[in-house]
C-alpha positions in Angstrom: 15.0 100.9 58.6 16.6 99.8 55.3 14.8 99.4 52.0 15.6 97.9 48.6 13.6 97.8 45.3 12.5 94.5 43.7 12.9 94.7 39.9 12.0 92.3 37.1 14.4 91.4 34.3 13.6 94.6 32.5 14.4 96.7 35.5 10.9 97.6 36.3 10.2 98.1 40.0 7.8 95.5 41.2 7.9 96.3 44.9 10.2 97.2 47.8 11.8 95.1 50.5 11.8 96.9 53.9 13.9 95.7 56.8 13.2 97.0 60.3 15.7 96.6 63.1 14.9 97.5 66.7 17.9 99.5 68.1 16.3 100.5 71.4 18.5 98.3 73.5 21.6 99.4 71.6 20.7 103.1 72.1 20.1 102.4 75.8 23.5 100.8 76.1 25.3 103.6 74.3 23.6 106.2 76.4 24.6 104.4 79.6 28.2 104.1 78.5 28.2 107.8 77.6 26.8 108.7 81.0 29.4 106.5 82.8 32.3 108.0 80.9 31.0 111.5 81.6 30.7 110.8 85.3 34.1 109.2 85.4 35.7 112.3 83.9 34.0 114.6 86.3 34.8 112.1 89.1 38.5 112.2 88.4 38.5 116.0 88.6 36.4 115.9 91.8 38.7 113.4 93.4 41.8 115.5 92.7 40.1 118.7 94.1 38.8 116.8 97.2 42.3 115.4 97.9 43.9 118.9 97.8 41.1 120.3 99.8 41.5 117.6 102.4 45.1 118.6 102.9 44.0 122.2 103.6 41.3 121.0 106.0 43.9 118.8 107.7 46.0 121.9 108.5 43.0 123.8 109.7 41.5 121.0 111.8 44.9 120.2 113.3 45.4 123.8 114.4 41.9 124.1 115.8 42.0 120.8 117.7 45.4 121.7 119.1 44.2 125.2 120.1 41.2 123.6 121.9 43.6 121.4 123.9 45.4 124.5 125.1 42.2 126.5 125.9 39.9 126.6 129.0 36.7 124.8 128.0 34.6 127.4 129.8 36.1 130.3 127.9 34.4 132.1 124.9 37.4 131.3 122.8 36.9 127.6 123.3 33.3 127.9 122.1 34.4 129.8 119.0 36.9 127.0 118.3 34.2 124.4 118.6 32.1 126.2 116.0 35.1 126.5 113.7 35.8 122.8 114.2 32.2 121.9 113.3 32.4 123.9 110.1 35.6 122.0 109.1 33.9 118.7 109.8 31.1 119.7 107.5 33.7 120.4 104.9 35.3 117.0 105.6 31.9 115.4 104.9 31.6 117.2 101.6 35.1 116.1 100.5 34.2 112.5 101.5 31.1 112.6 99.3 33.2 114.0 96.4 35.8 111.2 96.9 33.0 108.5 96.9 31.7 110.0 93.7 35.2 110.0 92.2 36.8 107.1 90.4 38.7 106.2 93.6 35.6 105.4 95.6 36.1 101.7 95.7 33.7 99.9 98.0 34.8 97.9 101.0 32.5 94.9 100.6 30.8 92.5 103.0 28.2 89.9 102.2 24.9 91.0 103.8 21.2 91.1 103.4 19.7 94.4 102.2 16.6 94.1 104.3 17.8 95.8 107.5 20.0 98.3 105.6 17.0 99.5 103.5 14.6 99.6 106.4 17.0 101.4 108.8 18.2 104.0 106.3 14.7 104.8 105.0 13.1 105.1 108.5 15.9 107.4 109.7 15.5 109.6 106.6 11.8 110.2 107.0 12.0 110.5 110.8 10.4 113.8 112.0 8.6 114.4 108.7 5.1 113.9 107.5 6.2 111.2 105.1 5.8 107.5 105.9 7.4 104.4 104.3 5.6 101.3 103.2 7.9 98.3 102.7 7.4 95.2 100.6 10.6 93.0 101.0 10.9 89.4 99.8 11.2 86.8 102.6 13.8 84.8 100.6 15.9 87.9 99.6 19.3 87.1 98.1 22.4 88.4 99.8 24.6 91.1 98.1 28.3 91.9 98.5 28.3 95.6 99.2 29.9 98.4 101.2 27.2 98.9 103.8 28.1 102.5 104.5 27.9 103.5 100.8 24.7 101.6 100.1 23.1 103.1 103.2 24.0 106.5 101.8 22.4 105.6 98.5 19.2 104.6 100.2 19.2 107.8 102.2 19.8 109.9 99.1 17.0 108.3 97.2 14.5 108.4 100.0 15.4 112.0 100.8 14.6 112.9 97.2 11.2 111.1 97.5 10.6 112.9 100.9 11.3 116.3 99.4 9.1 115.6 96.4 6.1 115.4 98.9 6.3 118.5 101.0 2.7 118.0 102.2 3.4 114.5 103.3 2.6 111.1 101.8 3.9 107.5 101.5 7.1 106.3 100.0 6.7 102.8 98.7 9.9 100.6 98.8 10.0 97.2 97.2 13.0 94.9 97.5 13.0 91.7 95.6 15.0 89.1 93.7 15.2 89.3 89.9 17.0 87.4 87.2 17.9 89.7 84.4 18.2 88.7 80.7 18.9 90.7 77.6 15.1 91.1 77.0 14.7 93.1 80.2 16.4 96.1 78.6 18.5 96.9 81.7 22.1 97.8 80.8 23.6 94.9 82.9 24.9 91.4 82.2 22.5 88.5 82.4 22.3 87.2 86.0 20.8 87.4 89.4 20.2 90.7 91.1 18.4 92.3 94.0 16.1 95.1 92.8 15.2 98.1 95.1 12.3 100.2 93.9 11.6 103.5 95.6 8.4 105.2 94.5 7.0 108.5 95.6 3.7 110.3 94.7 5.1 113.8 94.5 5.4 116.5 92.0 7.3 114.4 89.4 10.1 115.3 87.0 9.5 116.6 83.5 10.5 114.2 80.7 13.0 116.7 79.3 14.8 116.9 82.7 14.8 113.2 83.5 18.0 112.3 81.6 19.9 115.0 83.6 19.0 114.0 87.2 22.2 112.0 87.7 24.5 114.8 86.5 26.7 116.2 89.2 25.4 119.5 90.7 22.2 119.3 88.7 19.2 120.0 91.0 15.7 121.3 90.8 16.0 122.3 94.5 17.4 125.5 96.0 21.2 125.4 96.3 22.7 125.5 99.8 23.1 123.6 103.0 19.4 123.1 103.6 18.1 122.1 100.2 21.1 120.3 98.9 24.0 120.7 96.5 22.8 118.5 93.7 25.3 115.7 94.5 23.0 113.1 96.0 21.9 111.3 92.9 25.2 111.7 91.1 27.0 110.0 94.1 24.3 107.3 94.2 24.7 106.6 90.5 28.5 106.4 90.9 28.3 104.2 94.0 25.9 101.7 92.5 27.9 101.6 89.3 31.1 100.8 91.4 29.2 97.9 92.9 28.5 96.4 89.4 24.9 97.5 89.4 22.7 100.1 87.8 20.2 102.8 88.8 17.3 104.0 86.6 14.5 106.5 86.9 11.0 107.0 85.5 8.7 109.8 86.4 5.5 111.6 85.4 4.7 115.2 86.4 1.9 115.3 89.0 2.0 111.5 89.5 5.4 110.8 91.0 8.8 109.3 90.5 10.3 105.8 90.8 14.0 105.1 91.2 15.1 101.6 90.7 18.5 100.2 91.9 19.9 96.8 90.7 22.7 95.2 92.8 24.4 91.9 91.9 23.2 89.0 94.1 25.8 87.0 96.0 24.8 83.4 95.9 27.7 81.7 97.7 28.1 81.6 101.5 31.3 83.1 102.9 32.6 82.9 106.5 34.2 85.9 108.1 37.2 85.4 110.3 38.2 87.8 113.0 41.0 88.1 115.5 40.9 89.7 118.9 43.7 91.8 120.3 44.6 93.4 123.6 45.7 97.0 123.7 47.9 99.0 126.1 48.7 102.7 126.5 51.6 103.9 124.4 54.1 106.0 126.3 56.7 108.5 125.1 57.9 107.5 121.6 60.2 108.6 118.8 58.1 109.3 115.7 59.1 110.1 112.2 56.4 112.2 110.3 56.6 112.5 106.5 54.4 114.8 104.4 55.1 117.2 101.5 52.9 119.9 103.0 55.0 122.1 105.2 52.1 123.6 107.2 50.8 120.0 107.9 54.3 118.9 109.1 54.4 121.9 111.4 51.1 121.3 113.1 51.7 117.5 113.3 55.0 118.1 115.0 53.3 120.4 117.6 50.5 117.9 118.2 52.9 115.0 118.6 55.2 117.0 120.9 52.2 118.0 123.0 51.4 114.3 123.4 54.9 113.8 124.8 56.6 112.3 121.7 60.0 113.1 120.1 59.4 114.1 116.5 61.5 114.2 113.3 60.1 115.5 110.0 60.6 114.5 106.4 59.3 116.0 103.2 59.2 112.8 101.1 59.9 109.1 101.3 63.5 109.4 100.3 64.3 111.8 103.1 62.3 109.5 105.5 64.4 106.5 104.5 67.7 108.4 105.2 66.5 109.6 108.6 65.2 106.1 109.6 68.5 104.4 108.5 70.6 107.0 110.3 68.5 106.5 113.5 69.0 102.7 113.4 72.8 103.1 112.9 73.0 105.4 115.9 71.1 102.8 118.0 68.3 105.2 118.6 65.6 103.9 116.2 62.2 105.3 115.6 59.3 103.6 117.3 56.8 104.7 114.6 56.6 106.3 111.2 53.7 108.3 109.8 53.7 108.8 106.1 51.5 110.5 103.5 50.4 108.3 100.6 50.9 110.7 97.7 54.0 112.9 97.3 53.9 114.8 94.0 57.2 114.3 92.2 58.6 112.2 95.1 58.4 108.9 96.9 55.1 108.3 98.6 54.2 106.0 101.5 53.4 102.9 99.5 56.9 102.7 98.1 58.6 104.0 101.2 57.1 101.4 103.5 58.4 98.6 101.3 61.9 100.1 101.5 61.6 100.5 105.2 60.6 96.8 105.6 63.8 95.9 103.9 65.7 97.9 106.4 63.7 96.9 109.4 61.1 94.1 109.1 59.6 95.1 112.4 58.9 98.7 111.4 55.6 100.2 112.6 54.1 102.6 110.1 50.9 104.6 109.8 49.5 105.6 106.4 47.9 109.0 106.1 46.0 110.3 103.1 43.2 112.6 101.9 41.9 109.7 99.6 39.6 108.0 102.0 38.4 105.5 99.4 41.8 104.6 98.0 42.4 100.8 97.7 45.5 101.0 99.9 43.5 102.6 102.7 41.1 99.7 103.0 43.9 97.1 102.7 46.6 99.0 104.6 47.7 95.9 106.5 48.4 94.0 103.3 50.7 96.8 102.3 52.8 96.7 105.5 51.1 99.4 107.5 50.0 99.1 111.1 47.3 101.9 111.0 45.7 104.5 108.8 44.8 108.2 109.3 42.3 109.8 106.9 42.8 113.6 106.5 41.7 115.7 108.1 42.1 114.4 111.6 42.3 116.0 115.1 44.4 115.4 118.1 42.2 112.7 119.6 42.1 110.7 116.4 45.9 111.0 115.9 46.5 109.8 119.5 44.1 106.9 119.1 45.6 105.6 115.9 49.1 105.9 117.3 48.2 103.9 120.4 46.5 101.2 118.3 49.5 101.0 115.9 52.1 100.8 118.7 50.2 98.1 120.6 49.2 96.0 117.6 50.1 92.4 118.1 50.6 92.7 121.9 49.0 90.0 124.1 
């Protein structure tokens, strides 16, 4: 609000001109930008921690899976190893959620209808509880270009929050519809076509003072721990929807319930997917070059590969790998396969090394390995010259499967 006096020629105040300007939309946009920047900062930290933690899990899981392969399945030791392996896999799931939340969580998109994704995810989430789901989904629903796995997780997280808000049971109402947004709608998104998903519960509700914080990482009104949650669900959902070019909002009233609303950009053009079939064969004894900066990981990888019957050479970075590969070619005993880590602090990583290897040997077969499950190179590994990808942590079976597929790629 701005005001200015109206004066006559003598300077006497005759009145006041008052100008009112509605800044509600501007405030919403500023708050949204602040929230995004805050989450991006925390996400960068979370992504770095998750990557380092994945390297540790890779060593642990590699040793456990290798020990299982050497142990009688009927022994008590084997059962203890299975329990330890399950714990590591739960840790792997946590690091995956942190990586999705982080800035590197780029979606692998497909053009799909949200109808089945929303229905399947919601029904699975309330299965076995006293909560039911009522759907209202538009028949002419527009398609969206999304990462199905990530959006399924978003729906699961939101419906799980609704389910836990109604411990005595009730109905979660889910509406999925087309909407064309304009500036007047007050949603912090560009004008255009969107698919809106509204998830409404009739639970305890959230106090107005707490509502702005529900998308903060590790903020939760529930008990901390494995059963009640870690306060990551809504933060991950917010980050995922934002990475898809959408928005997620919430409104709530104590004693009445909460409604969470997701907006995802509509995809209005048809796109055909092309696929290619390929025959596979069993890979025999091979000569493999394994590159990673983690000594413990190189050690267990060498043991697993040797156990599979392969000859193994080890390198600590891309430069060393290049020297070993070139020397092997000059001696007429080339490597059949190279496995390289994406990120080598202070050294040459797999992305640069594979390009240099392709200059030496255009037919090189290389597998990319990384703790960054959502890195752009991971999803487009073939475009970068790789024949396969291994996401840390991995066990003996997964390592063997990826090696087989990489070595037999292109065979007919």
